[in-house]
N, CA and C atoms as an extended XYZ file, in Angstrom:
264
Properties=species:S:1:pos:R:3:atomname:S:1:resname:S:1:resid:I:1 pbc="F F F"
N         7.843      -10.785      -13.875 N   UNK     1
C         7.968       -9.355      -13.814 CA  UNK     1
C         9.381       -8.968      -14.224 C   UNK     1
N         9.528       -7.939      -14.981 N   UNK     2
C        10.812       -7.507      -15.510 CA  UNK     2
C        11.663       -6.842      -14.436 C   UNK     2
N        12.984       -7.069      -14.536 N   UNK     3
C        13.909       -6.399      -13.632 CA  UNK     3
C        14.130       -4.950      -14.038 C   UNK     3
N        13.509       -4.509      -15.148 N   UNK     4
C        13.654       -3.130      -15.610 CA  UNK     4
C        12.777       -2.172      -14.820 C   UNK     4
N        11.868       -2.675      -14.019 N   UNK     5
C        11.012       -1.832      -13.189 CA  UNK     5
C        11.874       -1.199      -12.096 C   UNK     5
N        11.705        0.096      -11.891 N   UNK     6
C        12.419        0.806      -10.841 CA  UNK     6
C        11.924        0.298       -9.491 C   UNK     6
N        12.860       -0.118       -8.641 N   UNK     7
C        12.502       -0.668       -7.329 CA  UNK     7
C        13.368       -0.036       -6.258 C   UNK     7
N        12.813        0.098       -5.072 N   UNK     8
C        13.555        0.601       -3.921 CA  UNK     8
C        13.156       -0.177       -2.678 C   UNK     8
N        14.120       -0.369       -1.813 N   UNK     9
C        13.879       -1.006       -0.517 CA  UNK     9
C        14.601       -0.167        0.533 C   UNK     9
N        13.909        0.163        1.602 N   UNK    10
C        14.511        0.921        2.696 CA  UNK    10
C        14.718       -0.003        3.887 C   UNK    10
N        15.869        0.163        4.521 N   UNK    11
C        16.168       -0.628        5.713 CA  UNK    11
C        16.452        0.306        6.882 C   UNK    11
N        16.201       -0.212        8.084 N   UNK    12
C        16.443        0.552        9.308 CA  UNK    12
C        17.259       -0.316       10.251 C   UNK    12
N        18.141        0.341       10.984 N   UNK    13
C        18.927       -0.385       11.976 CA  UNK    13
C        18.914        0.412       13.265 C   UNK    13
N        19.876        1.266       13.485 N   UNK    14
C        19.903        2.146       14.657 CA  UNK    14
C        19.658        1.453       15.971 C   UNK    14
N        18.474        1.631       16.531 N   UNK    15
C        18.145        1.111       17.854 CA  UNK    15
C        17.611       -0.322       17.831 C   UNK    15
N        17.659       -0.974       16.673 N   UNK    16
C        17.151       -2.340       16.539 CA  UNK    16
C        18.277       -3.358       16.727 C   UNK    16
N        17.926       -4.586       17.110 N   UNK    17
C        18.923       -5.648       17.247 CA  UNK    17
C        19.460       -6.066       15.887 C   UNK    17
N        18.590       -6.127       14.901 N   UNK    18
C        18.988       -6.497       13.540 CA  UNK    18
C        18.293       -5.555       12.561 C   UNK    18
N        18.914       -5.318       11.407 N   UNK    19
C        18.272       -4.451       10.413 CA  UNK    19
C        16.941       -5.039        9.944 C   UNK    19
N        16.010       -4.154        9.617 N   UNK    20
C        14.686       -4.568        9.138 CA  UNK    20
C        14.347       -3.823        7.854 C   UNK    20
N        13.530       -4.456        7.027 N   UNK    21
C        12.972       -3.792        5.854 CA  UNK    21
C        11.812       -2.941        6.352 C   UNK    21
N        11.857       -1.629        6.075 N   UNK    22
C        10.808       -0.739        6.572 CA  UNK    22
C         9.993       -0.091        5.461 C   UNK    22
N        10.441       -0.225        4.219 N   UNK    23
C         9.670        0.313        3.093 CA  UNK    23
C        10.124       -0.368        1.806 C   UNK    23
N         9.155       -0.578        0.913 N   UNK    24
C         9.443       -1.130       -0.412 CA  UNK    24
C         8.559       -0.406       -1.411 C   UNK    24
N         9.105       -0.175       -2.600 N   UNK    25
C         8.307        0.520       -3.612 CA  UNK    25
C         8.784        0.116       -5.005 C   UNK    25
N         7.862        0.261       -5.964 N   UNK    26
C         8.143       -0.036       -7.375 CA  UNK    26
C         7.632        1.105       -8.232 C   UNK    26
N         8.274        1.249       -9.398 N   UNK    27
C         7.818        2.230      -10.370 CA  UNK    27
C         7.846        3.652       -9.828 C   UNK    27
N         6.763        4.378      -10.078 N   UNK    28
C         6.658        5.774       -9.654 CA  UNK    28
C         6.824        5.912       -8.138 C   UNK    28
N         6.327        4.947       -7.388 N   UNK    29
C         6.437        4.997       -5.936 CA  UNK    29
C         7.886        4.850       -5.478 C   UNK    29
N         8.691        4.148       -6.265 N   UNK    30
C        10.108        4.008       -5.958 CA  UNK    30
C        10.791        5.374       -5.999 C   UNK    30
N        10.491        6.147       -7.035 N   UNK    31
C        11.045        7.508       -7.141 CA  UNK    31
C        10.583        8.367       -5.968 C   UNK    31
N         9.327        8.216       -5.582 N   UNK    32
C         8.791        8.989       -4.465 CA  UNK    32
C         9.496        8.610       -3.157 C   UNK    32
N         9.769        7.325       -2.978 N   UNK    33
C        10.465        6.866       -1.774 CA  UNK    33
C        11.871        7.469       -1.716 C   UNK    33
N        12.572        7.471       -2.835 N   UNK    34
C        13.915        8.054       -2.865 CA  UNK    34
C        13.869        9.570       -2.625 C   UNK    34
N        12.885       10.244       -3.172 N   UNK    35
C        12.751       11.689       -2.943 CA  UNK    35
C        12.532       11.980       -1.460 C   UNK    35
N        11.699       11.169       -0.818 N   UNK    36
C        11.445       11.352        0.618 CA  UNK    36
C        12.734       11.109        1.409 C   UNK    36
N        13.495       10.100        1.023 N   UNK    37
C        14.763        9.820        1.688 CA  UNK    37
C        15.708       11.019        1.548 C   UNK    37
N        15.754       11.599        0.362 N   UNK    38
C        16.598       12.784        0.148 CA  UNK    38
C        16.157       13.925        1.053 C   UNK    38
N        14.853       14.151        1.143 N   UNK    39
C        14.321       15.216        2.009 CA  UNK    39
C        14.744       15.006        3.462 C   UNK    39
N        14.793       13.749        3.882 N   UNK    40
C        15.137       13.408        5.262 CA  UNK    40
C        16.632       13.206        5.474 C   UNK    40
N        17.408       13.492        4.422 N   UNK    41
C        18.863       13.348        4.473 CA  UNK    41
C        19.296       11.916        4.793 C   UNK    41
N        18.583       10.958        4.219 N   UNK    42
C        18.901        9.540        4.376 CA  UNK    42
C        19.742        9.122        3.173 C   UNK    42
N        20.918        8.539        3.416 N   UNK    43
C        21.769        8.113        2.300 CA  UNK    43
C        21.070        7.089        1.410 C   UNK    43
N        21.323        7.202        0.119 N   UNK    44
C        20.734        6.306       -0.872 CA  UNK    44
C        21.851        5.612       -1.632 C   UNK    44
N        21.770        4.311       -1.718 N   UNK    45
C        22.729        3.520       -2.491 CA  UNK    45
C        21.937        2.681       -3.477 C   UNK    45
N        22.315        2.723       -4.723 N   UNK    46
C        21.655        1.885       -5.731 CA  UNK    46
C        22.438        0.580       -5.861 C   UNK    46
N        21.790       -0.501       -5.516 N   UNK    47
C        22.377       -1.833       -5.631 CA  UNK    47
C        21.264       -2.778       -6.087 C   UNK    47
N        21.084       -2.913       -7.415 N   UNK    48
C        19.974       -3.730       -7.934 CA  UNK    48
C        19.976       -5.172       -7.428 C   UNK    48
N        21.163       -5.756       -7.262 N   UNK    49
C        21.226       -7.135       -6.780 CA  UNK    49
C        20.677       -7.240       -5.356 C   UNK    49
N        21.106       -6.360       -4.477 N   UNK    50
C        20.618       -6.389       -3.100 CA  UNK    50
C        19.126       -6.046       -3.046 C   UNK    50
N        18.704       -5.108       -3.876 N   UNK    51
C        17.283       -4.766       -3.924 CA  UNK    51
C        16.445       -5.985       -4.285 C   UNK    51
N        16.892       -6.749       -5.276 N   UNK    52
C        16.159       -7.972       -5.661 CA  UNK    52
C        16.077       -8.948       -4.493 C   UNK    52
N        17.161       -9.072       -3.738 N   UNK    53
C        17.162       -9.997       -2.603 CA  UNK    53
C        16.270       -9.498       -1.461 C   UNK    53
N        16.284       -8.193       -1.234 N   UNK    54
C        15.510       -7.635       -0.120 CA  UNK    54
C        14.026       -7.464       -0.421 C   UNK    54
N        13.667       -7.394       -1.700 N   UNK    55
C        12.249       -7.191       -2.001 CA  UNK    55
C        11.394       -8.400       -1.607 C   UNK    55
N        12.010       -9.538       -1.371 N   UNK    56
C        11.275      -10.719       -0.919 CA  UNK    56
C        11.101      -10.761        0.600 C   UNK    56
N        11.775       -9.867        1.305 N   UNK    57
C        11.666       -9.806        2.764 CA  UNK    57
C        10.398       -9.033        3.111 C   UNK    57
N         9.606       -9.584        4.001 N   UNK    58
C         8.368       -8.933        4.422 CA  UNK    58
C         8.674       -7.647        5.194 C   UNK    58
N         7.748       -6.713        5.145 N   UNK    59
C         7.883       -5.457        5.881 CA  UNK    59
C         8.036       -5.729        7.372 C   UNK    59
N         8.909       -4.947        8.001 N   UNK    60
C         9.201       -5.035        9.430 CA  UNK    60
C         9.835       -6.363        9.832 C   UNK    60
N        10.266       -7.152        8.861 N   UNK    61
C        10.929       -8.419        9.146 CA  UNK    61
C        12.437       -8.201        9.155 C   UNK    61
N        13.128       -8.966       10.013 N   UNK    62
C        14.590       -8.889       10.066 CA  UNK    62
C        15.195       -9.265        8.726 C   UNK    62
N        16.316       -8.644        8.424 N   UNK    63
C        17.079       -9.001        7.237 CA  UNK    63
C        17.563      -10.440        7.421 C   UNK    63
N        17.446      -11.285        6.408 N   UNK    64
C        17.933      -12.669        6.542 CA  UNK    64
C        19.433      -12.700        6.864 C   UNK    64
N        19.807      -13.656        7.668 N   UNK    65
C        21.189      -13.767        8.130 CA  UNK    65
C        22.193      -13.831        6.976 C   UNK    65
N        21.825      -14.468        5.867 N   UNK    66
C        22.768      -14.589        4.756 CA  UNK    66
C        23.014      -13.244        4.050 C   UNK    66
N        22.236      -12.210        4.387 N   UNK    67
C        22.447      -10.879        3.806 CA  UNK    67
C        23.087       -9.913        4.804 C   UNK    67
N        23.358      -10.376        6.032 N   UNK    68
C        23.913       -9.503        7.069 CA  UNK    68
C        25.192       -8.796        6.614 C   UNK    68
N        26.118       -9.535        6.034 N   UNK    69
C        27.403       -8.929        5.674 CA  UNK    69
C        27.218       -7.825        4.638 C   UNK    69
N        26.431       -8.095        3.613 N   UNK    70
C        26.202       -7.104        2.571 CA  UNK    70
C        25.508       -5.868        3.148 C   UNK    70
N        24.512       -6.077        3.978 N   UNK    71
C        23.777       -4.970        4.583 CA  UNK    71
C        24.669       -4.229        5.578 C   UNK    71
N        25.498       -4.940        6.325 N   UNK    72
C        26.395       -4.299        7.290 CA  UNK    72
C        27.365       -3.344        6.599 C   UNK    72
N        27.854       -3.724        5.440 N   UNK    73
C        28.761       -2.856        4.687 CA  UNK    73
C        28.044       -1.568        4.286 C   UNK    73
N        26.829       -1.705        3.815 N   UNK    74
C        26.051       -0.537        3.396 CA  UNK    74
C        25.702        0.343        4.594 C   UNK    74
N        25.323       -0.265        5.707 N   UNK    75
C        25.005        0.521        6.899 CA  UNK    75
C        26.247        1.250        7.417 C   UNK    75
N        27.393        0.583        7.383 N   UNK    76
C        28.636        1.229        7.813 CA  UNK    76
C        28.924        2.451        6.937 C   UNK    76
N        28.712        2.307        5.635 N   UNK    77
C        28.902        3.421        4.708 CA  UNK    77
C        27.938        4.561        5.046 C   UNK    77
N        26.680        4.241        5.289 N   UNK    78
C        25.674        5.264        5.586 CA  UNK    78
C        26.000        5.990        6.891 C   UNK    78
N        26.419        5.259        7.917 N   UNK    79
C        26.788        5.896        9.177 CA  UNK    79
C        28.040        6.745        9.003 C   UNK    79
N        28.987        6.273        8.207 N   UNK    80
C        30.208        7.037        7.943 CA  UNK    80
C        29.858        8.359        7.259 C   UNK    80
N        28.946        8.322        6.284 N   UNK    81
C        28.530        9.544        5.592 CA  UNK    81
C        27.962       10.573        6.557 C   UNK    81
N        27.260       10.105        7.555 N   UNK    82
C        26.617       11.006        8.521 CA  UNK    82
C        27.508       11.244        9.747 C   UNK    82
N        28.728       10.675        9.725 N   UNK    83
C        29.669       10.813       10.837 CA  UNK    83
C        29.022       10.395       12.160 C   UNK    83
N        28.348        9.250       12.120 N   UNK    84
C        27.646        8.722       13.280 CA  UNK    84
C        27.975        7.255       13.472 C   UNK    84
N        27.464        6.698       14.553 N   UNK    85
C        27.507        5.266       14.785 CA  UNK    85
C        26.080        4.814       15.045 C   UNK    85
N        25.795        3.504       14.956 N   UNK    86
C        24.423        3.023       15.164 CA  UNK    86
C        23.788        3.443       16.482 C   UNK    86
N        24.597        3.672       17.506 N   UNK    87
C        24.036        4.023       18.818 CA  UNK    87
C        23.699        5.502       18.955 C   UNK    87
N        24.040        6.333       17.941 N   UNK    88
C        23.784        7.777       18.034 CA  UNK    88
C        22.433        8.129       17.492 C   UNK    88
């Protein structure tokens, strides 16, 4: 499958012990997922490398430990944008 296909992966943390993959989409559905995120005021970051790594993670499964640092940086950025912390 070509890497030119539009892909999106959504992660959740907040009240969870570890971040989880909560949504994945390709093609037209990827655009729809991003539009829904915008409607819900959820920060969006485009990172094709991380998306490729996360698309292999099953839905509702914890983020693999080797991706914690990369995901933690993105989550910190998202919380900073919303002027919040994970416990809020």
